[in-house]
Biopython code that builds the backbone (N, CA, C, O; Angstrom):
import numpy as np
from Bio.PDB.StructureBuilder import StructureBuilder

atoms = [
    (1, "MET", "N", (173.633, 22.432, 113.734)),
    (1, "MET", "CA", (172.223, 22.950, 114.414)),
    (1, "MET", "C", (171.765, 21.324, 114.754)),
    (1, "MET", "O", (171.957, 20.326, 114.059)),
    (2, "LEU", "N", (171.063, 21.449, 116.137)),
    (2, "LEU", "CA", (170.255, 20.305, 116.112)),
    (2, "LEU", "C", (168.835, 20.853, 116.179)),
    (2, "LEU", "O", (168.517, 22.003, 116.482)),
    (3, "GLU", "N", (167.951, 19.736, 115.811)),
    (3, "GLU", "CA", (166.662, 19.944, 116.087)),
    (3, "GLU", "C", (165.951, 18.841, 116.930)),
    (3, "GLU", "O", (166.233, 17.643, 116.933)),
    (4, "PHE", "N", (165.043, 19.427, 117.596)),
    (4, "PHE", "CA", (164.121, 18.884, 118.607)),
    (4, "PHE", "C", (162.951, 19.251, 118.816)),
    (4, "PHE", "O", (162.713, 20.231, 119.522)),
    (5, "ARG", "N", (161.995, 18.522, 118.230)),
    (5, "ARG", "CA", (160.568, 18.873, 118.599)),
    (5, "ARG", "C", (160.115, 20.134, 117.929)),
    (5, "ARG", "O", (159.209, 20.799, 118.431)),
    (6, "GLY", "N", (160.749, 20.518, 116.730)),
    (6, "GLY", "CA", (160.420, 21.606, 115.723)),
    (6, "GLY", "C", (161.484, 22.844, 116.144)),
    (6, "GLY", "O", (161.549, 23.826, 115.404)),
    (7, "LYS", "N", (162.233, 22.772, 117.233)),
    (7, "LYS", "CA", (163.034, 23.828, 117.615)),
    (7, "LYS", "C", (164.703, 23.304, 117.447)),
    (7, "LYS", "O", (165.250, 22.203, 117.500)),
    (8, "GLN", "N", (165.123, 24.550, 117.244)),
    (8, "GLN", "CA", (166.711, 24.220, 116.850)),
    (8, "GLN", "C", (167.405, 24.880, 117.812)),
    (8, "GLN", "O", (167.031, 25.894, 118.401)),
    (9, "TYR", "N", (168.581, 24.197, 117.985)),
    (9, "TYR", "CA", (169.606, 24.330, 118.933)),
    (9, "TYR", "C", (170.958, 24.094, 118.581)),
    (9, "TYR", "O", (171.260, 23.028, 118.045)),
    (10, "PRO", "N", (171.989, 25.152, 118.870)),
    (10, "PRO", "CA", (173.511, 25.167, 118.488)),
    (10, "PRO", "C", (174.247, 24.024, 118.717)),
    (10, "PRO", "O", (175.041, 23.597, 117.879)),
    (11, "CYS", "N", (174.019, 23.402, 119.959)),
    (11, "CYS", "CA", (174.812, 22.176, 120.362)),
    (11, "CYS", "C", (173.932, 21.242, 121.472)),
    (11, "CYS", "O", (172.994, 21.778, 122.064)),
    (12, "CYS", "N", (174.223, 20.038, 121.690)),
    (12, "CYS", "CA", (173.778, 19.309, 122.559)),
    (12, "CYS", "C", (173.558, 19.762, 124.119)),
    (12, "CYS", "O", (172.649, 19.278, 124.793)),
    (13, "ALA", "N", (174.354, 20.606, 124.561)),
    (13, "ALA", "CA", (174.275, 21.195, 125.744)),
    (13, "ALA", "C", (173.018, 22.142, 126.025)),
    (13, "ALA", "O", (172.177, 22.111, 126.924)),
    (14, "SER", "N", (173.216, 23.104, 124.791)),
    (14, "SER", "CA", (172.187, 23.966, 124.651)),
    (14, "SER", "C", (170.600, 23.247, 124.521)),
    (14, "SER", "O", (169.648, 23.740, 125.125)),
    (15, "LEU", "N", (170.457, 21.999, 123.636)),
    (15, "LEU", "CA", (169.405, 21.329, 123.654)),
    (15, "LEU", "C", (168.967, 20.720, 125.013)),
    (15, "LEU", "O", (167.756, 20.593, 125.194)),
    (16, "THR", "N", (169.657, 20.407, 125.792)),
    (16, "THR", "CA", (169.383, 19.789, 126.973)),
    (16, "THR", "C", (168.849, 20.830, 127.906)),
    (16, "THR", "O", (167.743, 20.678, 128.424)),
    (17, "MET", "N", (169.538, 21.810, 128.125)),
    (17, "MET", "CA", (168.997, 23.112, 128.923)),
    (17, "MET", "C", (167.717, 23.806, 128.251)),
    (17, "MET", "O", (166.807, 24.390, 128.839)),
    (18, "GLY", "N", (167.843, 23.638, 127.143)),
    (18, "GLY", "CA", (166.487, 24.301, 126.565)),
    (18, "GLY", "C", (165.331, 23.353, 126.635)),
    (18, "GLY", "O", (164.216, 23.757, 126.306)),
    (19, "VAL", "N", (165.518, 22.078, 127.054)),
    (19, "VAL", "CA", (164.426, 21.151, 127.381)),
    (19, "VAL", "C", (164.131, 21.185, 128.936)),
    (19, "VAL", "O", (162.967, 21.212, 129.334)),
    (20, "ILE", "N", (165.180, 21.184, 129.787)),
    (20, "ILE", "CA", (164.890, 20.890, 131.033)),
    (20, "ILE", "C", (165.351, 22.414, 131.969)),
    (20, "ILE", "O", (165.106, 22.530, 133.170)),
    (21, "GLY", "N", (165.963, 23.361, 131.236)),
    (21, "GLY", "CA", (166.351, 24.476, 132.047)),
    (21, "GLY", "C", (165.221, 25.510, 132.343)),
    (21, "GLY", "O", (164.158, 25.475, 131.723)),
    (22, "GLY", "N", (165.483, 26.417, 133.297)),
    (22, "GLY", "CA", (164.863, 27.418, 134.067)),
    (22, "GLY", "C", (164.527, 27.081, 135.288)),
    (22, "GLY", "O", (164.835, 25.948, 135.657)),
    (23, "LYS", "N", (163.931, 27.833, 136.063)),
    (23, "LYS", "CA", (163.777, 27.741, 137.361)),
    (23, "LYS", "C", (163.221, 26.355, 137.891)),
    (23, "LYS", "O", (163.720, 25.843, 138.894)),
    (24, "TRP", "N", (162.073, 25.696, 137.131)),
    (24, "TRP", "CA", (161.062, 24.978, 137.707)),
    (24, "TRP", "C", (161.303, 23.581, 136.964)),
    (24, "TRP", "O", (161.055, 22.604, 137.671)),
    (25, "LYS", "N", (161.617, 23.389, 136.038)),
    (25, "LYS", "CA", (161.416, 21.933, 135.152)),
    (25, "LYS", "C", (162.195, 20.927, 135.947)),
    (25, "LYS", "O", (161.632, 19.933, 136.405)),
    (26, "THR", "N", (163.527, 21.165, 136.130)),
    (26, "THR", "CA", (164.216, 20.365, 136.827)),
    (26, "THR", "C", (163.986, 20.142, 138.518)),
    (26, "THR", "O", (164.556, 19.315, 139.229)),
    (27, "VAL", "N", (163.115, 21.004, 138.855)),
    (27, "VAL", "CA", (162.489, 20.735, 140.088)),
    (27, "VAL", "C", (161.408, 19.780, 140.003)),
    (27, "VAL", "O", (161.375, 18.860, 140.821)),
    (28, "ILE", "N", (160.573, 19.883, 139.164)),
    (28, "ILE", "CA", (159.329, 19.320, 138.660)),
    (28, "ILE", "C", (159.927, 17.695, 138.498)),
    (28, "ILE", "O", (159.465, 16.782, 139.183)),
    (29, "LEU", "N", (160.777, 17.537, 137.711)),
    (29, "LEU", "CA", (161.335, 16.296, 137.397)),
    (29, "LEU", "C", (161.837, 15.602, 138.639)),
    (29, "LEU", "O", (161.412, 14.474, 138.889)),
    (30, "PHE", "N", (162.875, 16.302, 139.590)),
    (30, "PHE", "CA", (163.065, 15.994, 140.755)),
    (30, "PHE", "C", (162.187, 15.183, 141.402)),
    (30, "PHE", "O", (162.370, 14.020, 141.762)),
    (31, "HIS", "N", (161.094, 15.955, 141.545)),
    (31, "HIS", "CA", (159.922, 15.367, 142.333)),
    (31, "HIS", "C", (159.203, 14.177, 141.698)),
    (31, "HIS", "O", (158.617, 13.399, 142.450)),
    (32, "LEU", "N", (159.199, 14.017, 140.679)),
    (32, "LEU", "CA", (158.617, 12.896, 139.734)),
    (32, "LEU", "C", (159.501, 11.633, 139.535)),
    (32, "LEU", "O", (159.104, 10.583, 139.032)),
    (33, "MET", "N", (160.721, 11.873, 139.986)),
    (33, "MET", "CA", (161.805, 10.773, 139.762)),
    (33, "MET", "C", (161.225, 9.384, 140.430)),
    (33, "MET", "O", (161.127, 8.419, 139.673)),
    (34, "ASN", "N", (160.912, 9.260, 141.533)),
    (34, "ASN", "CA", (160.373, 8.179, 142.264)),
    (34, "ASN", "C", (158.896, 8.083, 142.438)),
    (34, "ASN", "O", (158.427, 7.029, 142.869)),
    (35, "ASN", "N", (158.123, 9.086, 142.143)),
    (35, "ASN", "CA", (156.596, 9.053, 142.346)),
    (35, "ASN", "C", (155.903, 9.701, 141.139)),
    (35, "ASN", "O", (156.327, 10.621, 140.439)),
    (36, "THR", "N", (154.783, 9.048, 141.048)),
    (36, "THR", "CA", (153.488, 9.635, 140.301)),
    (36, "THR", "C", (152.978, 10.418, 141.252)),
    (36, "THR", "O", (152.740, 9.950, 142.365)),
    (37, "LEU", "N", (152.683, 12.005, 140.882)),
    (37, "LEU", "CA", (152.139, 12.841, 141.787)),
    (37, "LEU", "C", (150.898, 13.640, 141.291)),
    (37, "LEU", "O", (150.890, 14.123, 140.159)),
    (38, "ARG", "N", (150.037, 13.750, 141.996)),
    (38, "ARG", "CA", (148.716, 14.736, 141.468)),
    (38, "ARG", "C", (149.385, 16.052, 141.445)),
    (38, "ARG", "O", (150.463, 16.228, 142.012)),
    (39, "TYR", "N", (148.782, 16.946, 140.819)),
    (39, "TYR", "CA", (148.843, 18.278, 140.582)),
    (39, "TYR", "C", (148.756, 18.850, 141.983)),
    (39, "TYR", "O", (149.717, 19.523, 142.356)),
    (40, "SER", "N", (147.725, 18.673, 142.818)),
    (40, "SER", "CA", (148.337, 19.287, 144.212)),
    (40, "SER", "C", (149.273, 18.976, 145.134)),
    (40, "SER", "O", (149.639, 19.755, 146.015)),
    (41, "GLU", "N", (149.803, 17.547, 144.934)),
    (41, "GLU", "CA", (151.035, 17.117, 145.405)),
    (41, "GLU", "C", (152.223, 18.081, 145.250)),
    (41, "GLU", "O", (152.828, 18.787, 146.056)),
    (42, "LEU", "N", (152.361, 17.828, 143.722)),
    (42, "LEU", "CA", (153.387, 18.714, 143.401)),
    (42, "LEU", "C", (153.395, 20.473, 143.806)),
    (42, "LEU", "O", (154.424, 21.148, 143.777)),
    (43, "ARG", "N", (152.325, 20.894, 144.097)),
    (43, "ARG", "CA", (152.042, 22.047, 144.537)),
    (43, "ARG", "C", (152.500, 22.232, 145.763)),
    (43, "ARG", "O", (153.210, 23.194, 146.055)),
    (44, "LYS", "N", (152.069, 21.157, 146.750)),
    (44, "LYS", "CA", (152.778, 21.333, 148.337)),
    (44, "LYS", "C", (154.267, 20.924, 148.176)),
    (44, "LYS", "O", (155.087, 21.364, 148.981)),
    (45, "ALA", "N", (154.673, 20.050, 147.106)),
    (45, "ALA", "CA", (156.125, 20.001, 147.332)),
    (45, "ALA", "C", (157.014, 21.231, 146.687)),
    (45, "ALA", "O", (158.234, 21.278, 146.846)),
    (46, "MET", "N", (156.272, 22.227, 145.937)),
    (46, "MET", "CA", (156.938, 23.476, 145.588)),
    (46, "MET", "C", (156.130, 24.563, 146.154)),
    (46, "MET", "O", (155.279, 25.035, 145.400)),
    (47, "PRO", "N", (156.209, 24.948, 147.084)),
    (47, "PRO", "CA", (155.086, 26.023, 147.481)),
    (47, "PRO", "C", (155.441, 27.344, 147.181)),
    (47, "PRO", "O", (154.707, 28.203, 147.670)),
    (48, "THR", "N", (156.343, 27.704, 146.527)),
    (48, "THR", "CA", (157.005, 28.968, 146.175)),
    (48, "THR", "C", (156.353, 29.186, 144.841)),
    (48, "THR", "O", (155.950, 30.317, 144.571)),
    (49, "VAL", "N", (156.218, 28.229, 144.006)),
    (49, "VAL", "CA", (155.608, 28.359, 142.470)),
    (49, "VAL", "C", (154.424, 28.787, 142.192)),
    (49, "VAL", "O", (153.568, 28.221, 142.873)),
    (50, "THR", "N", (153.972, 29.658, 141.372)),
    (50, "THR", "CA", (152.440, 30.205, 141.316)),
    (50, "THR", "C", (152.117, 28.771, 140.358)),
    (50, "THR", "O", (152.806, 27.917, 139.800)),
    (51, "GLU", "N", (150.876, 29.015, 140.501)),
    (51, "GLU", "CA", (149.960, 27.979, 139.678)),
    (51, "GLU", "C", (149.849, 28.083, 138.217)),
    (51, "GLU", "O", (149.533, 27.165, 137.461)),
    (52, "ARG", "N", (150.161, 29.384, 137.870)),
    (52, "ARG", "CA", (150.241, 29.367, 136.573)),
    (52, "ARG", "C", (151.909, 28.936, 135.846)),
    (52, "ARG", "O", (152.109, 28.476, 134.722)),
    (53, "THR", "N", (152.688, 29.186, 136.654)),
    (53, "THR", "CA", (154.059, 28.780, 136.165)),
    (53, "THR", "C", (154.170, 27.326, 136.116)),
    (53, "THR", "O", (154.730, 26.686, 135.226)),
    (54, "LEU", "N", (153.461, 26.760, 137.375)),
    (54, "LEU", "CA", (153.445, 25.159, 137.422)),
    (54, "LEU", "C", (152.690, 24.782, 136.250)),
    (54, "LEU", "O", (153.206, 23.909, 135.552)),
    (55, "SER", "N", (151.724, 25.191, 135.935)),
    (55, "SER", "CA", (150.904, 24.562, 135.007)),
    (55, "SER", "C", (151.546, 24.699, 133.426)),
    (55, "SER", "O", (151.510, 23.869, 132.517)),
    (56, "LEU", "N", (152.065, 25.884, 133.446)),
    (56, "LEU", "CA", (152.913, 26.140, 131.830)),
    (56, "LEU", "C", (154.149, 25.101, 131.827)),
    (56, "LEU", "O", (154.416, 24.439, 130.824)),
    (57, "GLN", "N", (154.819, 25.019, 132.930)),
    (57, "GLN", "CA", (156.046, 24.091, 133.053)),
    (57, "GLN", "C", (155.596, 22.761, 132.750)),
    (57, "GLN", "O", (156.174, 22.154, 131.849)),
    (58, "LEU", "N", (154.517, 22.143, 133.456)),
    (58, "LEU", "CA", (154.139, 21.032, 133.402)),
    (58, "LEU", "C", (153.666, 20.405, 131.995)),
    (58, "LEU", "O", (153.699, 19.201, 131.736)),
    (59, "LYS", "N", (153.170, 21.538, 131.031)),
    (59, "LYS", "CA", (152.703, 21.476, 129.743)),
    (59, "LYS", "C", (153.849, 21.355, 128.957)),
    (59, "LYS", "O", (153.889, 20.310, 128.308)),
    (60, "ASP", "N", (154.889, 22.191, 128.811)),
    (60, "ASP", "CA", (156.021, 21.959, 128.567)),
    (60, "ASP", "C", (156.489, 20.884, 128.459)),
    (60, "ASP", "O", (156.664, 20.417, 127.333)),
    (61, "LEU", "N", (156.863, 20.104, 129.716)),
    (61, "LEU", "CA", (157.513, 18.697, 130.019)),
    (61, "LEU", "C", (156.751, 17.966, 129.118)),
    (61, "LEU", "O", (157.286, 17.247, 128.273)),
    (62, "GLU", "N", (155.388, 18.104, 129.238)),
    (62, "GLU", "CA", (154.424, 17.257, 128.619)),
    (62, "GLU", "C", (154.740, 17.255, 127.227)),
    (62, "GLU", "O", (155.124, 16.164, 126.805)),
    (63, "GLU", "N", (154.676, 18.249, 126.351)),
    (63, "GLU", "CA", (154.879, 18.542, 124.906)),
    (63, "GLU", "C", (156.284, 17.910, 124.782)),
    (63, "GLU", "O", (156.275, 17.033, 123.918)),
    (64, "ASP", "N", (157.390, 18.062, 125.322)),
    (64, "ASP", "CA", (158.593, 17.420, 125.019)),
    (64, "ASP", "C", (158.647, 15.983, 125.218)),
    (64, "ASP", "O", (159.582, 15.318, 124.773)),
    (65, "GLY", "N", (157.707, 15.490, 125.854)),
    (65, "GLY", "CA", (157.582, 13.789, 126.059)),
    (65, "GLY", "C", (158.365, 13.246, 127.185)),
    (65, "GLY", "O", (158.814, 12.101, 127.227)),
    (66, "LEU", "N", (158.521, 14.321, 128.265)),
    (66, "LEU", "CA", (159.502, 13.926, 129.492)),
    (66, "LEU", "C", (158.422, 13.452, 130.592)),
    (66, "LEU", "O", (158.740, 12.597, 131.418)),
    (67, "ILE", "N", (157.141, 14.028, 130.581)),
    (67, "ILE", "CA", (156.072, 13.476, 131.715)),
    (67, "ILE", "C", (154.885, 13.239, 131.034)),
    (67, "ILE", "O", (154.635, 13.860, 130.001)),
    (68, "SER", "N", (154.055, 12.332, 131.539)),
    (68, "SER", "CA", (152.793, 12.090, 131.228)),
    (68, "SER", "C", (151.797, 12.521, 131.935)),
    (68, "SER", "O", (152.045, 12.635, 133.135)),
    (69, "ARG", "N", (150.548, 12.853, 131.526)),
    (69, "ARG", "CA", (149.645, 13.419, 132.258)),
    (69, "ARG", "C", (148.506, 12.442, 131.860)),
    (69, "ARG", "O", (148.296, 12.058, 130.709)),
    (70, "THR", "N", (147.649, 12.014, 133.198)),
    (70, "THR", "CA", (146.816, 11.132, 133.150)),
    (70, "THR", "C", (145.573, 11.683, 133.716)),
    (70, "THR", "O", (145.626, 12.042, 134.893)),
    (71, "VAL", "N", (144.546, 11.801, 133.124)),
    (71, "VAL", "CA", (143.082, 12.101, 133.891)),
    (71, "VAL", "C", (142.302, 11.306, 134.159)),
    (71, "VAL", "O", (141.730, 10.729, 133.234)),
    (72, "TYR", "N", (141.983, 10.972, 135.554)),
    (72, "TYR", "CA", (141.165, 9.865, 136.036)),
    (72, "TYR", "C", (139.518, 10.065, 135.984)),
    (72, "TYR", "O", (138.674, 9.178, 135.858)),
    (73, "THR", "N", (139.314, 11.494, 136.118)),
    (73, "THR", "CA", (137.731, 11.609, 136.249)),
    (73, "THR", "C", (137.372, 12.865, 134.960)),
    (73, "THR", "O", (137.958, 13.934, 134.790)),
    (74, "PRO", "N", (136.451, 12.406, 134.336)),
    (74, "PRO", "CA", (135.701, 13.275, 133.102)),
    (74, "PRO", "C", (135.529, 14.607, 133.410)),
    (74, "PRO", "O", (135.831, 15.488, 132.605)),
    (75, "LYS", "N", (135.050, 14.847, 134.550)),
    (75, "LYS", "CA", (134.467, 16.184, 134.865)),
    (75, "LYS", "C", (134.978, 16.957, 136.189)),
    (75, "LYS", "O", (135.477, 16.240, 137.057)),
    (76, "PRO", "N", (134.929, 17.878, 136.351)),
    (76, "PRO", "CA", (135.460, 18.632, 137.711)),
    (76, "PRO", "C", (135.156, 18.096, 139.035)),
    (76, "PRO", "O", (133.985, 17.719, 139.063)),
    (77, "PRO", "N", (135.781, 17.915, 140.173)),
    (77, "PRO", "CA", (137.113, 18.207, 140.083)),
    (77, "PRO", "C", (137.902, 16.880, 139.433)),
    (77, "PRO", "O", (137.534, 15.706, 139.479)),
    (78, "LEU", "N", (138.993, 17.388, 138.870)),
    (78, "LEU", "CA", (139.593, 16.471, 137.910)),
    (78, "LEU", "C", (140.645, 16.017, 138.910)),
    (78, "LEU", "O", (141.039, 16.719, 139.842)),
    (79, "LYS", "N", (141.138, 14.582, 138.597)),
    (79, "LYS", "CA", (141.852, 14.053, 139.187)),
    (79, "LYS", "C", (142.986, 13.657, 138.248)),
    (79, "LYS", "O", (142.862, 12.726, 137.452)),
    (80, "VAL", "N", (144.157, 14.431, 138.367)),
    (80, "VAL", "CA", (145.039, 14.280, 137.349)),
    (80, "VAL", "C", (146.363, 13.758, 137.868)),
    (80, "VAL", "O", (146.703, 14.263, 138.938)),
    (81, "GLU", "N", (147.148, 12.901, 137.374)),
    (81, "GLU", "CA", (148.267, 12.371, 137.980)),
    (81, "GLU", "C", (149.458, 12.569, 136.801)),
    (81, "GLU", "O", (149.230, 12.248, 135.635)),
    (82, "TYR", "N", (150.899, 13.195, 137.275)),
    (82, "TYR", "CA", (152.101, 13.039, 136.617)),
    (82, "TYR", "C", (153.006, 12.156, 137.094)),
    (82, "TYR", "O", (153.244, 11.757, 138.234)),
    (83, "ALA", "N", (153.684, 11.809, 135.551)),
    (83, "ALA", "CA", (154.702, 10.466, 136.085)),
    (83, "ALA", "C", (155.633, 11.047, 134.739)),
    (83, "ALA", "O", (155.379, 11.765, 133.772)),
    (84, "LEU", "N", (156.815, 10.338, 135.228)),
    (84, "LEU", "CA", (157.893, 10.354, 134.111)),
    (84, "LEU", "C", (157.712, 9.508, 132.922)),
    (84, "LEU", "O", (157.331, 8.341, 133.017)),
    (85, "THR", "N", (157.948, 10.015, 131.934)),
    (85, "THR", "CA", (157.638, 8.754, 130.720)),
    (85, "THR", "C", (159.119, 7.938, 130.545)),
    (85, "THR", "O", (160.063, 8.272, 131.261)),
    (86, "GLU", "N", (159.247, 6.956, 129.649)),
    (86, "GLU", "CA", (160.521, 6.244, 129.520)),
    (86, "GLU", "C", (161.478, 7.195, 129.147)),
    (86, "GLU", "O", (162.624, 7.116, 129.589)),
    (87, "PHE", "N", (161.073, 8.240, 128.247)),
    (87, "PHE", "CA", (162.131, 9.132, 127.624)),
    (87, "PHE", "C", (162.584, 10.002, 129.277)),
    (87, "PHE", "O", (163.747, 10.115, 129.664)),
    (88, "GLY", "N", (161.688, 10.386, 129.833)),
    (88, "GLY", "CA", (161.920, 11.353, 130.859)),
    (88, "GLY", "C", (162.884, 10.402, 131.800)),
    (88, "GLY", "O", (163.948, 10.837, 132.243)),
    (89, "LYS", "N", (162.470, 9.217, 132.034)),
    (89, "LYS", "CA", (163.329, 8.458, 133.027)),
    (89, "LYS", "C", (165.076, 8.611, 132.665)),
    (89, "LYS", "O", (166.008, 8.414, 133.444)),
    (90, "THR", "N", (165.123, 8.964, 131.441)),
    (90, "THR", "CA", (166.612, 8.762, 130.894)),
    (90, "THR", "C", (167.299, 10.109, 131.513)),
    (90, "THR", "O", (168.518, 10.279, 131.523)),
    (91, "LEU", "N", (166.658, 10.741, 131.861)),
    (91, "LEU", "CA", (167.057, 12.137, 132.691)),
    (91, "LEU", "C", (167.623, 11.996, 134.255)),
    (91, "LEU", "O", (168.404, 12.738, 134.851)),
    (92, "ILE", "N", (167.050, 10.956, 134.644)),
    (92, "ILE", "CA", (167.464, 10.456, 136.362)),
    (92, "ILE", "C", (168.710, 10.953, 136.526)),
    (92, "ILE", "O", (168.981, 11.922, 137.236)),
    (93, "PRO", "N", (169.638, 10.181, 135.757)),
    (93, "PRO", "CA", (171.097, 10.334, 136.338)),
    (93, "PRO", "C", (171.731, 11.723, 136.302)),
    (93, "PRO", "O", (172.642, 12.156, 137.009)),
    (94, "LEU", "N", (171.073, 12.307, 135.359)),
    (94, "LEU", "CA", (171.651, 13.829, 135.205)),
    (94, "LEU", "C", (170.923, 14.812, 136.586)),
    (94, "LEU", "O", (171.570, 15.555, 137.324)),
    (95, "ILE", "N", (169.325, 14.537, 136.659)),
    (95, "ILE", "CA", (168.626, 15.032, 137.636)),
    (95, "ILE", "C", (169.615, 14.698, 138.923)),
    (95, "ILE", "O", (170.137, 15.698, 139.414)),
    (96, "GLN", "N", (169.857, 13.760, 139.374)),
    (96, "GLN", "CA", (170.448, 13.085, 140.649)),
    (96, "GLN", "C", (171.708, 13.915, 140.610)),
    (96, "GLN", "O", (171.963, 14.589, 141.608)),
    (97, "ALA", "N", (172.540, 13.945, 139.557)),
    (97, "ALA", "CA", (173.868, 14.620, 139.532)),
    (97, "ALA", "C", (173.479, 16.066, 140.050)),
    (97, "ALA", "O", (173.894, 16.490, 141.128)),
    (98, "VAL", "N", (172.569, 16.868, 139.121)),
    (98, "VAL", "CA", (172.372, 18.155, 139.439)),
    (98, "VAL", "C", (171.981, 18.272, 141.150)),
    (98, "VAL", "O", (172.391, 19.290, 141.708)),
    (99, "ALA", "N", (171.324, 17.415, 141.862)),
    (99, "ALA", "CA", (170.896, 17.422, 143.124)),
    (99, "ALA", "C", (171.991, 17.085, 144.070)),
    (99, "ALA", "O", (172.060, 17.667, 145.152)),
    (100, "ALA", "N", (172.937, 16.086, 143.684)),
    (100, "ALA", "CA", (174.122, 16.245, 144.405)),
    (100, "ALA", "C", (175.010, 17.244, 144.376)),
    (100, "ALA", "O", (175.568, 17.563, 145.427)),
    (101, "TRP", "N", (175.266, 17.839, 143.306)),
    (101, "TRP", "CA", (175.926, 19.290, 143.003)),
    (101, "TRP", "C", (175.489, 20.172, 144.190)),
    (101, "TRP", "O", (176.213, 20.681, 145.046)),
    (102, "GLY", "N", (174.088, 20.245, 144.052)),
    (102, "GLY", "CA", (173.495, 21.119, 144.975)),
    (102, "GLY", "C", (173.815, 20.855, 146.302)),
    (102, "GLY", "O", (174.219, 21.843, 146.917)),
    (103, "ASP", "N", (173.755, 19.848, 146.904)),
    (103, "ASP", "CA", (174.266, 19.651, 148.157)),
    (103, "ASP", "C", (175.576, 19.669, 148.586)),
    (103, "ASP", "O", (175.947, 19.798, 149.753)),
    (104, "TYR", "N", (176.376, 19.514, 147.444)),
    (104, "TYR", "CA", (177.799, 19.725, 147.814)),
    (104, "TYR", "C", (178.098, 21.241, 147.787)),
    (104, "TYR", "O", (178.934, 21.707, 148.561)),
    (105, "ALA", "N", (177.551, 21.876, 147.068)),
    (105, "ALA", "CA", (177.599, 23.115, 147.134)),
    (105, "ALA", "C", (177.176, 23.977, 148.318)),
    (105, "ALA", "O", (177.747, 25.013, 148.661)),
    (106, "VAL", "N", (175.991, 23.371, 148.970)),
    (106, "VAL", "CA", (175.925, 24.120, 150.209)),
    (106, "VAL", "C", (176.833, 23.608, 151.581)),
    (106, "VAL", "O", (176.942, 24.209, 152.649)),
    (107, "SER", "N", (177.416, 22.361, 151.207)),
    (107, "SER", "CA", (178.212, 22.174, 152.012)),
    (107, "SER", "C", (179.524, 22.913, 152.084)),
    (107, "SER", "O", (180.199, 23.023, 153.107)),
    (108, "CYS", "N", (179.787, 23.352, 151.033)),
    (108, "CYS", "CA", (180.764, 24.221, 150.863)),
    (108, "CYS", "C", (180.999, 25.581, 151.354)),
    (108, "CYS", "O", (182.023, 26.137, 151.751)),
    (109, "ALA", "N", (179.782, 25.975, 151.224)),
    (109, "ALA", "CA", (179.522, 27.698, 151.466)),
    (109, "ALA", "C", (179.623, 27.770, 152.901)),
    (109, "ALA", "O", (179.493, 28.850, 153.476)),
]
sb = StructureBuilder()
sb.init_structure("model")
sb.init_model(0)
sb.init_chain("A")
sb.init_seg("    ")
for serial, (resi, resn, name, xyz) in enumerate(atoms, 1):
    if name == "N":
        sb.init_residue(resn, " ", resi, " ")
    sb.init_atom(name, np.array(xyz, "f"), 0.0, 1.0, " ", f" {name:<3s}", serial, name[0])
structure = sb.get_structure()
């Protein structure tokens, strides 16, 4: 068993998928690969995700240490930016490979 941030996983692949798996986490990481983005910019880049889901996924990624959240204004309306952490940047080759496979799959269909 492997343990990461208080959760146990049966193998390294399970750990990886537990951290970045699901419908939206990898998409969020993909959009943050080259840019720091505000919440509204992420929403525009992902128009089919609900606000609640996006907020929850961002929180999970932040708790796992993959993204950072920087608040620039102390009172509403908040200016909040999200960026990959150094730990999150280690996923860039994996995310690029997932994206390349998606492009390949489309070309094969």
